[in-house]
VOGU-3710 file (C-alpha; in Angstrom, 3 decimals, decimal comma):
1> msdlppsapw> -3,473/2,011/-17,566  -1,724/-0,829/-15,554  -3,520/-3,519/-14,484  -0,551/-5,521/-12,250  -1,962/-8,077/-10,060  -0,861/-8,358/-6,493  2,476/-10,552/-6,714  2,514/-12,295/-3,941  2,582/-15,450/-2,564  1,590/-16,739/-6,559
11> leriaprarh> 4,981/-15,543/-7,926  6,762/-17,762/-5,718  5,417/-20,711/-6,981  6,241/-20,039/-10,648  8,841/-22,045/-12,704  8,504/-20,729/-16,561  10,050/-22,216/-19,193  9,888/-20,145/-23,039  8,435/-22,194/-25,748  9,561/-19,288/-28,714
21> awrgrwqtgt> 11,320/-16,171/-28,322  12,078/-13,161/-30,931  12,950/-9,704/-31,199  12,396/-7,488/-34,102  11,081/-4,555/-35,430  8,033/-3,376/-37,066  6,226/-0,306/-39,445  3,658/2,313/-38,411  0,398/0,528/-39,786  1,551/-2,789/-39,607
31> vepwrllydh> -0,933/-5,656/-38,087  -0,858/-9,022/-36,652  -4,395/-9,829/-37,488  -6,538/-11,690/-35,153  -5,084/-14,683/-33,611  -5,280/-17,207/-30,298  -2,348/-18,337/-28,480  -1,685/-21,532/-27,669  0,624/-20,562/-24,832  0,864/-17,266/-22,734
41> elviceqgdc> 2,844/-14,573/-24,575  5,155/-11,711/-22,759  5,381/-8,855/-25,420  7,734/-6,335/-24,335  7,810/-2,573/-26,344  11,222/-0,549/-26,087  10,620/1,501/-28,977  7,843/2,985/-30,175  3,510/2,233/-29,438  1,567/-0,447/-30,337
51> rvtiadtlpe> -2,572/-1,173/-30,017  -3,560/-4,539/-28,482  -7,248/-5,405/-28,876  -8,899/-8,066/-26,912  -11,725/-9,206/-28,422  -15,324/-10,240/-26,645  -17,014/-10,851/-29,430  -15,105/-11,511/-33,509  -16,513/-9,982/-36,112  -18,370/-11,860/-38,223
61> rigplrrddq> -16,272/-11,399/-41,336  -12,744/-12,481/-39,437  -10,911/-14,617/-41,092  -7,369/-15,330/-42,548  -6,384/-12,863/-45,263  -5,006/-15,416/-47,374  -3,450/-19,208/-47,166  -0,130/-20,681/-48,306  0,420/-23,561/-50,529  -1,216/-26,017/-48,091
71> grpvwhavsg> -4,384/-23,948/-47,662  -2,590/-22,816/-44,004  -3,875/-19,746/-42,381  -1,270/-17,125/-43,269  -0,389/-15,321/-39,567  2,309/-13,524/-39,965  2,511/-9,634/-39,822  0,719/-8,085/-42,946  0,961/-4,316/-44,092  -0,514/-2,001/-47,202
81> rdaellaalp> -3,778/-2,690/-48,408  -4,242/-5,669/-46,306  -3,612/-3,908/-42,976  -5,928/-1,666/-43,706  -8,669/-4,088/-44,122  -7,860/-5,723/-41,157  -8,199/-2,627/-39,076  -11,560/-1,850/-40,736  -12,837/-5,144/-39,325  -15,488/-4,573/-36,494
91> hsgttydlra> -15,172/-5,716/-33,289  -15,653/-5,011/-29,294  -13,180/-5,748/-26,772  -10,862/-4,089/-24,125  -7,909/-1,949/-26,177  -4,719/-1,958/-24,323  -1,767/0,326/-25,803  1,300/-1,035/-25,615  3,817/2,288/-25,156  7,619/1,669/-24,820
101> gtfiiippai> 8,374/1,300/-21,328  5,883/-1,064/-20,903  4,560/-4,663/-21,177  1,811/-6,698/-21,471  0,875/-10,948/-21,260  -1,976/-12,268/-23,255  -3,002/-15,457/-21,960  -3,950/-18,370/-24,833  -7,254/-19,176/-25,948  -8,203/-14,952/-26,509
111> ahltrvtrgp> -8,695/-13,232/-29,512  -6,187/-10,540/-29,965  -5,069/-8,301/-32,599  -1,804/-6,153/-32,381  -1,612/-3,179/-34,848  1,500/-0,487/-35,052  0,455/2,957/-34,457  4,013/5,058/-34,110  6,426/2,658/-35,817  9,007/1,832/-36,358
121> trracihfdw> 8,163/-0,153/-33,082  10,844/-2,411/-31,707  9,405/-5,719/-29,794  10,301/-8,852/-27,292  8,211/-11,599/-27,797  7,922/-14,483/-25,813  5,623/-17,335/-25,821  5,959/-19,459/-22,377  4,382/-21,521/-19,459  4,212/-20,514/-16,147
131> laqgrltapi> 4,970/-24,186/-15,518  7,428/-26,536/-17,467  4,751/-28,705/-18,582  2,429/-29,485/-21,368  4,317/-30,572/-25,050  7,025/-27,859/-26,520  5,908/-28,860/-30,279  2,500/-27,029/-29,850  1,853/-24,339/-32,420  1,926/-20,794/-31,477
141> cavppeqpda> -1,481/-19,518/-32,724  -4,328/-20,452/-34,608  -6,130/-18,205/-36,952  -9,768/-17,320/-36,637  -12,038/-19,197/-38,508  -10,383/-21,290/-37,200  -9,527/-22,933/-33,611  -6,880/-23,920/-31,342  -6,725/-27,327/-30,422  -7,684/-27,680/-26,959
151> alinrapawv> -5,229/-30,433/-26,259  -2,395/-28,815/-27,178  -3,770/-25,641/-25,147  -0,799/-24,343/-22,229  -3,408/-22,546/-19,151  -2,052/-21,636/-16,362  -2,271/-22,987/-12,613  -5,217/-21,804/-10,919  -3,442/-19,880/-8,590  -2,008/-17,437/-11,551
161> prgvihgpir> -4,428/-14,616/-12,097  -6,945/-14,628/-14,859  -6,498/-12,410/-17,723  -4,732/-10,366/-19,347  -1,502/-8,720/-17,493  -0,291/-5,141/-18,862  1,617/-2,303/-17,351  4,807/-0,510/-17,123  8,762/-1,477/-16,851  9,741/0,007/-13,306
171> lphaveglid> 13,082/-0,939/-13,635  14,424/-0,333/-17,829  17,797/-0,891/-17,211  17,482/-4,015/-15,608  14,604/-5,518/-17,972  16,902/-4,405/-20,467  20,142/-6,461/-19,465  17,558/-9,321/-18,821  16,071/-9,134/-22,320  19,219/-9,219/-23,770
181> tffhrwstrr> 20,830/-11,970/-21,747  18,092/-14,186/-22,253  17,787/-13,713/-26,158  21,827/-14,353/-26,277  21,138/-17,307/-23,899  18,095/-18,232/-26,334  19,602/-17,659/-29,701  22,724/-20,561/-29,043  20,373/-23,345/-28,799  23,011/-25,049/-26,754
191> vderlaargt> 20,944/-27,119/-23,996  22,833/-25,499/-21,019  22,205/-21,589/-22,383  18,288/-22,864/-23,215  18,015/-24,014/-19,818  20,290/-21,281/-17,878  17,445/-19,138/-19,896  14,834/-20,526/-17,996  16,396/-18,628/-14,646  16,537/-15,558/-16,634
201> llellvrlla> 12,880/-15,888/-17,621  11,966/-16,275/-14,153  14,016/-12,963/-13,200  12,414/-10,837/-15,791  8,961/-11,969/-15,324  9,545/-11,134/-11,562  11,139/-7,724/-12,238  8,401/-6,870/-14,509  5,129/-8,184/-11,973  6,676/-7,773/-8,488
211> eadeaqahaa> 8,298/-4,243/-8,141  5,271/-2,370/-8,126  3,760/-4,421/-5,420  7,001/-4,356/-3,065  7,660/-0,802/-3,484  3,888/-0,672/-2,439  4,397/-2,448/0,460  7,599/-1,193/1,249  5,824/2,323/1,053  2,896/0,802/2,964
221> gelahaikdl> 5,040/-0,391/5,884  6,873/2,624/6,422  4,043/4,918/6,918  2,317/2,419/9,362  5,686/2,512/11,156  5,210/6,431/10,994  1,879/6,435/12,381  2,973/3,711/15,411  5,860/6,155/15,856  3,480/9,078/16,326
231> ldrhladprs> 1,173/7,327/18,435  4,062/6,403/20,688  5,285/9,840/20,759  2,255/11,297/21,805  0,304/9,340/24,298  0,231/12,808/26,317  -1,451/14,736/23,577  -4,946/15,735/24,491  -5,837/16,319/20,436  -7,922/14,326/18,296
241> lptllagler> -6,915/11,391/16,795  -7,685/12,532/13,395  -5,433/15,830/14,497  -2,724/13,732/15,068  -2,513/11,811/11,860  -3,109/15,043/9,754  0,201/15,869/9,591  1,120/12,723/7,898  -0,841/14,164/4,656  -2,932/10,889/4,039
251> syehccrlfa> -6,637/10,877/4,580  -7,505/9,692/8,176  -9,664/6,776/6,510  -6,365/5,317/4,343  -4,388/6,027/8,111  -6,297/3,587/9,814  -6,868/1,060/7,600  -2,929/0,726/6,608  -1,976/0,699/10,628  -4,910/-2,265/10,861
261> atygvpplry> -3,584/-4,154/7,737  -0,534/-3,892/9,238  -0,570/-4,363/13,286  -3,854/-6,082/13,265  -5,424/-3,147/15,690  -7,414/0,131/14,092  -4,769/3,332/15,570  -7,508/4,543/18,213  -7,760/1,001/19,862  -3,542/1,025/19,470
271> ltaarleqak> -3,377/4,381/21,261  -5,988/3,847/23,949  -4,522/0,352/24,997  -1,334/2,356/24,892  -2,400/5,064/27,475  -3,957/2,318/29,590  -1,069/0,299/30,185  1,168/3,620/30,923  -2,035/4,714/33,460  -1,422/0,726/34,903
281> hllaqpelsi> 2,149/1,981/35,787  1,670/5,501/37,088  -1,341/4,652/39,311  1,191/2,481/41,401  2,719/5,682/42,375  0,634/6,805/45,228  1,387/10,873/45,057  0,173/11,042/41,995  -3,397/12,158/41,698  -5,889/10,248/39,246
291> saiartigya> -6,279/13,872/37,239  -3,061/14,390/36,779  -2,535/10,547/35,347  -5,125/11,215/32,984  -3,444/14,650/32,049  -0,397/12,673/31,526  -1,997/10,080/28,987  -3,543/12,529/27,540  -7,013/12,628/28,721  -8,322/16,357/29,633
301> daayfsrvfk> -11,280/14,756/31,393  -10,180/12,964/34,774  -14,065/11,683/34,251  -13,806/10,316/30,796  -10,545/8,796/31,672  -12,216/6,717/34,313  -15,053/5,470/32,342  -12,250/4,231/29,642  -10,332/2,514/32,029  -12,964/0,610/33,988
311> ahvgcspaaf> -14,739/-0,433/30,334  -11,049/-2,082/29,236  -9,497/-3,040/32,961  -12,952/-4,154/34,241  -12,268/-1,990/37,299  -12,184/2,194/38,092  -8,513/3,694/38,306  -9,345/4,089/42,114  -9,918/0,510/42,489  -7,206/-0,610/40,630
321> rrpapgsrra> -5,184/1,394/42,767  -6,474/-0,195/45,956  -5,408/-3,632/45,469  -6,627/-6,737/48,026  -4,629/-6,841/51,319  -1,867/-9,138/50,753  -1,459/-8,668/47,455  0,489/-7,388/44,397  -1,055/-5,591/41,604  0,411/-6,447/38,248
331> vgp> 0,890/-3,527/36,330  2,830/-4,894/32,900  2,683/-7,824/31,083
//
């Protein structure tokens, strides 16, 4: 399952800042109970499998299993009988499988629960803001029935995609190196290293979120250029456009949509315009008949060619060939 948003142009505007970060291992059955974050959390699964449930509605019996000496809820990972009780709680919501080689970004103020389905699991967790804003002293999360303090929640700017972002890691070696670099810089607690970690976090987010979109855009651009090259080389081919494009092994509709999105004009209109421009140049050669010109640019029927020419140029090919005395006919741009 992949819920990656289009990357451009919003990724060009982010300037992320990490707030909390850790890397650790959890055993099968371990549950992190329902909680609501104060910021965004990037979770990268490096080993094992987890399941993250985003609640649409919180179950009535939800709540911290126990409290500490000061009466504060204990929200850290639990196991054993406590984990079984948490997992048994009824809920409705969306479930994300966080397998090795995938990641998820959970936004603030959304109730979610995490359970290790195949351990041991190794995860890298980074709490961050998309922009360096708000307080750094806010807590990590609140556990129902307590709610996070609205004044301390660091929400995303309006131009960041809403909701959960989930998908595969497409450059695992590059991402692994960035994670290592980030945690090395983060663990030193030196100001310069913490600031350098911001640059690493930016690159990490870009690698996770932009790569799929860029690869797709690159492939789309290559296909659009292939369509254009095919049309340019087959002006004289009388076959229909769907037949011409069939060799690209893409649906005709997909080719038309992609070409129009890239060049701003449907492929049939492009082909017609290219043929008519060629016809204008050929009409300047009086030894060529209109029928021969029609065949040269892919029209087997001279009468049909004449109708198409008049509809686009405003006069018939014969009239175009006979300019007014003393004038010169422009046949090109």
